[in-house]
N, C-alpha and C positions, 0 to 999 in steps of 0.2 A: 805506883801512883804518886804524883806530886801533891802533897796535902794542901789544903786551902790556906793554912797558916804560912807555909813556905811561899806560896804564891803572893799572898798579901804583903809579906815582908819584902819580897822582891819589888812589887809594885810601889811600895812606899819609898824605895830608893830612887825612883824616877825623877823626883824633884831635884836630884843632883845633876841631872842632864841640863844642857844649855836651854834657856827659855826659848820659846818660839818654835817648838816642833811643829811641823806641818803634816797633817794627816787627812786623807780622803776616805770617807766611809760611804760605800755604794750600797744603797738600801738602808741608809743611816737614820731614817726617821722612825724606825720601830725595831722591835725584836733584839736579836743578838748584836746587830751592828750598832744600834743606839745604845744598848747597855755597855758595849765596849767603848764607845765614844764618850759616854759619861764617866766611865772608869778612867779614861785617859785625861779628861778634864780634871778629875779629882786628884790625880797623882802627878801632874806636870805643871810647869809654870808657863803661863801665857800661851797655851797651844793655839794654833790656827787650825780649825777643824771645818772641813767641807762636808756637808751632809747632802747626798744625792738621792732624790726620790721623786715621787709624784704628788704627794699630798702637802699642800701649803699649810693646812691646819695642823697636821701631825708635825710638820717642821717647826711651826710656831711653838707648839708645846715642848718639843725637844730642845729648842734653843732657850726657852725660858728655864727649863730644868738645868741646863748646862750653865747658864749664867748664875743660877742660884748656887750651884755647887762651887763654881770658880768664876768670880766676877771678872778676872783677868783673861778668861778664855775668849777667843775670837771666832765664834761659829758663823758659818755662812751656808745658806741653803741654796742649792742649784736644782731647780725643778725641771725634770725632763722624763721622757719615757724611753728607757734604755733597751726596750725590746727591738728598737731600730738602731742599727750600728751607726747610722749617720748622726744620730743624737748623741751617742757615746763620743764620737769624734768632736762634735760641737762643744760638749761640756769639758772635754779634755783640753781643747784649745782655749777655752775660757780660763781654766785653771793655769795653764802654761803662760797665759798673758799676765797673770797676777803674781805667780811664784817663780822663784829661781831654783827651788829644790823641793823635794817631797821625801819625807822620812818614812811614811807608812801609807800603803794602799790596802784597805781592808774591805772585803767584798762578801756580801751575803744575799744578793738578789735572787729571787725565785718565787715560785708559787705552786700550789697544789691544784691539780685539775683532773677531771674525769673525762675531758675531751680527748679525742684523738689528735692527729697532727693538726696544728693550728698555725698555718703558714702566714708569715708577715709579708708585707709588700716587697721585702728584700729577698724572699725565697727561702727563708729559714724558719724552722718551727719556733714558736714563741717561747715555750718552756725551755727548749734547748738553748736558745739565745741567752736567756736569763741565767741559766745554770752553767753555760760554758762560753759561747762566742762573745757576749758582751763583756764578761769578766776578762777574758784574754785580750780583748781589744783595749780595755783600760790598761792592762799591763803593757802592751806594746806602745801605746800612745804616751804613757807617763814614764816610761823607762828613762828618757833623758833627765827628767827631774829626779828620779830615784838615784841615778848615777851621780848626779851633782851632789846629792846629799851624802853619798858614800865617799865622795872625794872632797868634801867641804873643808877647806884649809883652816877655817875659823874654829873648828871643833877638834878636840883631841881625838886621835885615831881610835882610841879605845872606847870613846863615847859616841862614835858615829852610828847612826841608825839608818838603814835603808832596807826596808822589808815589804814583802807582799804577802798578804794572808787571804786565802780563799776558803770560806767555810762551806763545806758540803759534806762529803764523806769519801775519803780516798779508797775505802775498801767495800763500798756497797756492792760492787760487781762480783765479789766472791762470798758474800754473805748467803746463808741458806743454800749452799751448794752451787752458787753461781760460778760460771766458767772463767770469769775474768778476761774474756776475749773481746777484741774489737773486730768489727766487720770492716776490714780495710777497703773492701770494694764499695762501701756505702757509708762512709764515716758520718755524713750529715743526716743519714737515715731518710734520704729522699724517697727511697723505694721500700724500706723495710721498717718503717716507724711503728713502734708501740711504746706505751708509757714506760714499761719496764726496761725496754732496750734503751730508750732515751735516758733514763736514770743511770743505767750502767755506762753508756757512752759518755755522758757528761762528766761522770766521775773519773773514768779511765783517761779520757782525753785531758781533763784537768791535771790528773796525776803526771802524765808524760809531757804535757806542754810545759808545766812548771819545772819539771826535771830538765827539760831542754833549755829553758830560760836560765837556770842556774849554771849550766855549762857555758852558755853564750855570754852571760853577764855575771862574772864571778865576784863582783863586789856588792851584789844585792842578794839577800837571802829570800827564799820562797817557802811558804808553809801552806800545805793543804790540810785543813783541820776538820775533824769530826766533832760536832757539838754535843752528841747524844740527844736525848729528849729534853727540849727546853720549851717552856710555855711562851710561845710567840703568837703572832697573828697569821701564821703561814696558811692556816686552813680557811682563810676568809674567802677564797675563790670557789670553794666547794658549794654546790647548791644546798646541801643539808649541813652547812658549816656549824650552825649553832648547836644542833643536836649532837653532831659528831664531836665537836669540841667539848661539850659538856660531859658526854658519856666517856670519851677517851680520857679526858682530863681526870675524871674520878678514878677510872681503872688504872691509869698509869702514874698517878701522882707519886707513888713511892719511888718511881724510877726517874722522875723528872728533876733536872738540874735547875735550881732557882735562877731566875733571870739575872739577878745581880751577881751571883756567883759565876754564872756563865760569862758575864762581862769581865770580871776579874781574871778568870782563867784565859780568856781570849786575849786580854791585854798582856798577860804573861807570854803567851805564844807569839804575840806581836813585838815583844821588846826584849825577851830573855836572851842572854848570851849563850844559852844552850844551843841555839839555832843560828850559828854564824854563817856568813856568806862563804862560798867555796874558797876564795882567796885567803880568808883568815882561818877557816876551819882546819886546813891541813897543818898549820903550825901551832894551833892552840892546844893547850893541855888542860886537864881537869874535866869538868862536867860538860862535855860536848856530845850532842846527840848523834846517833848514827843516821845518815841520810837515807833517802828512799831507795837509792841504788845499793845500799849495804856498806857504803863508805862513810867512815866517821867524818863529820863536818863537811859533807858534800855540797851544801848550799841549798838543797831541797829536802824538806822534811814532811812526812805524813804523820800528823800528830793526832792522838786520841783525845777524847774530852778531858781526860785526867792529867794531861800534860806530858804523857809518855809517848814516844814514837811507836808506831805499829811494828811488830816483828816482821821479818822477811816472809813473803808469801810466794810459794812456788808457782802458782797460777799467774800472778802478776809478773814474776820473773820470766816466765815463759813468754808472755806477751811482749815484754821489753826485748827479749831475745829475738823476736820476730821483726824487730825494727820499729817498734811503736813510737819511740821518741822522734825519730826522723820523719816517719810517715805522718804523725799528728802535726808536727811543725809545718811540714810541707802543705798538708791539707788546709791548715788554718791560715797560712800565708796566702794560699790560693784564694780562699774564701774572702779574706780581707781585701785582697787586690781587686777581685771582681766587684764586691759590694761597696767598699769604702773608697777605693782609688779610681776604679773605672765607672762607678755609679750604675752597675748593672744588677739585675736579679741573679741571685746565686743559682747556678746549675751544677749539679754533681757531674763529674766525669763518668765515663763508661763504667759499669759495674765490674768490669774486668780490666781496669785501667793498667794494671801491671802487665797484662799481656799486650796491650796496645803499645806500651812503652818498649817492651821487649822487641816487638815487631819493628817499631820505628828505628831503634838503635841498630837492629840487625840489618835493616835496609841500607843504612849508611856504611856499616862495617863491611857488608857483603858486596858493596859496590866493587870491591876488588876480589874478594874470595870468601867463601864459606858455604857449606851445605850440610844440613843435618835434618833429622825428622822433627817436625814441628806440629803444633796444634792448628786447628782450623782458624781460630780467631787470630792467632799470631800471623798466619799467612795473610789474612785479611789486612791487618794493620801493616804488615811488611810490604805488601803490594801497594797499598796506599802511600806508605812512606816513600817507596821507590818512585811512584808517580809524582810526588811532590819534591823530590830532591832538586835542589836549585843551586848550582854552582857554575863556575866558568866553563867547565868541560861540557856540562849538559846544555848550557846556554848556546855554546857554539854549535852543538848538534841541532838544536832547535833552529838557530839562525840559518844553518845550512839546509834546512828542510829535509833532514835525513830521517824522514818518517815513513817513507814509502817502503823501505826495507823492513821495518818493524811491522807495518800493516800487512805486508805479504806473508811474513812469518806467522803472524797471528791468524790470518785467514787459513793458512795451511794447518796450523796447530788446531784450530777449531774443527777441521775436517779429519785430521789423522791422529790427533792427540800428541803429536811430536813436532818439535821445532828444530830444524837443522841449525846448529850454531856456527858451523864453518862457512866461510865464504862471505861473511858479513863484516863490515868495518866498524859497526856500532857495538859498544859495550852494552848498550841497552838490549840488544838482541839476546845476548848471553844471559842477562838477568831475567828477561821475559821467559826464556826457555827454562830456567831454573824454577821460576814461579809456577809454570805449567806442570813441571815434573812433581813439585810438591803438592799441588792441588790434585793431580791425578792419583797420587798415593793415598789421598784421604777420601776423595769422592769423584770418581771419573766422570759421572754424568754431569754433575754441576761444573766440573772443571772445563768441560767442553763448552757449556753455555757461557761461562765466564770469558773464555778466550774469544768466542764469536762476538760477544758484546764489546769486548775490549777492542777488537779489530775495527768495529764500527766507530768507536770513539776516536781512534787514532786518525781517522780521516780528516779530523778537524785540526788545523794548525794552532799552535799555542800563541796566546797574546799576553802571556804572563810577564809582569814587571815587578821588580822588587819594591818600588815605591808606590805601587797602586794602592789607593785608599778607597774604602767603601763606606758610605754613610747609611745605606739602606739595604735591606735584603733584595729589593728589586734590582739594585745595581749589581749586587754580588752574584746572584744565581746565574744569569745568562753568561756573565764573564767567566765564572768558574766552570760552567757547563762545558765550554769548548777548550778548556785547558788540557794539555797533554796528560793522559792518565785518568781523566775524569770518566771516560767510558768504563773504567773499572767498576764504578760504583754499583750499577745494577747487577753485574755478574758477581761481584763480591758479596752482595746481599744474598744471592742464591747460594753461595758457598757457606756463608756464616749464619744464616737465619736460624738454623737449628740450635746454634749456641745462644744467640741473643734473644730469641723470642721464647716466652714461656711455653712449656710443653703442651699445656691445655689449649694454646692458641696456634699450635704449629700447623694444623690442617688449614685453618682459615688464612694464616699468613702465606702458606704455600700457594693457595688459590689466588690471593691478592697479588703476589709478587711474580708469579710465572703464568703465562708468558709476559714479556715486557709490555706488550701492547694492550694489556687488560685495562679497560677504562676505569675499573674500580680503583686502580692505583691512585687516581686523582683524589680519592677520599681519604688517603692515608696521611698521617702527620705524626711527627715525633718531636720530643724535646731535643733538638739537635746538639747544640753546644752552647757555650757561654757568650757567643757573639751578640745575640739579640734577645730582647725580652719576649715573653710569651705572645703578647699582642702582635708584635711584628712578625713572629713566625706564622701565626694564623693568617695574617695578611699575605705572607709569602706563599702560603698554600693556594690562596685564591689566585695569585699571579700565575703560579705554575699550572693550575687547572686551566686557566684561560689560554696559556701558551702551549699546553699539551706536551709537557716534557716528562713522560713517564719514567725514564731512566733516572732523572734527577730525584723525583719523589721516592722512587724505590730505594735509591741510595740513602736519602735522608731518613727513611723509616728505621733502618737497623744499624748502619755502620758505626755510628757514634753513640748509640743509646741502647740501654737494656730493655726498654719497653716501647711499644708504639700504641697509638690511640686511634680509634675509628671515629670519624665525625658523622 
């Protein structure tokens, strides 16, 4: 444990730093964030402090306290609701317009709730946003300013500060026997949400995102800190908050860290040389902390309330070994792209996205050669990937209208379960034969249905163009319907539905999806992909129902989504 006297002695040295440190405190009008901001004002010269929160009255009180402690402090309140990522972007842009550097990004937003999943207009759970997505969006948006602080030529290299601190709990997922695992198939918890799982995912994803940031940005250090019990206003969202706060406060008071001490301790975590960036940590000697990955001075640190780093944990190490850093970074980048850059509602990819990716890559590699035993869902995504391959070779075959050969092969395959590969000039025919063999090995009955449906689809010539753009689902569906390979969709649903539809709904799904002409197909809808918001998808179903395209709707029901909904 780093005792309080040591921490206070360190904090007292901060006045030796250059004046005008710039710090952003997210959730800064109350609790730990405000206490740490006040400690920074107390121990530094002329700091520029941005407080981000919702309450103007709380901000007024915070600023008054700060000016009393340090009249030279320059506090600014930025009022916004950061449960929406678009608001995070706006406030970050406002800061970037005013500042050339940022020394400290300190984040504590969150709230306690007894509600289940509470989805924002952007398609993410509100609690999850405050505990994870909003925080990491602040990191990505403000990294240019943090990098500028790390490279500030006007400050001695030994005195430069560029740090991110996220206060939550890096080890909550392994407390009380927790598994420390992430559900990589549903990282946003779109389909498997619970408050406990949300708490674990937010913690773990914060752990590994910051670890990845330390690798990507070696001149900034990243701290995920556990505050322990601190008397804050966090319980204000609970319906019985006053009673709970009173009762729990009395019971837990011997274990509570006083709010001012918590502020001093978190200022230490935010400024101490024990937690250097990766670029400096490798060459520093003396009191340098061991990073989250077990490497001394790695640039990312999981810090306990007492100032010591957490010891290595086998469960978290196992999750890291499963590719957690890369997968969390990729997921978060995808979510930010959809919501912040493309302005769309966030939609999680297929619950078995790893198998979809395997199938897509295999389709490209196997254009020349490859054959092995595969899973049902992998064949589904492989065949779709084959249907969508678009390069000069395939374009030429499309332009030459070399489809009759494939159509005949498919018709014969649907009757005999075999496709003769010899005698054809098209590489497509060989791939089609391979797909049929693989499907037959898993499910002969459905494989025959797939092939017959595919043969019908190939009767339509392709109109696909690289530069074709779609603004509405109404434009997209008819165009995509007649693309080469689109006839796969209904048949592939028949092949893959036992994988993608919950077991308790299997009988009903089978009745809906087979045969293709079943009118009840027009009542099916699913959350297809990230191309369009919910309202447009529902409108799309109305269009499809009017035009009577059962194979399209059947395809939409399952191929890209783990669940379907009946209207």
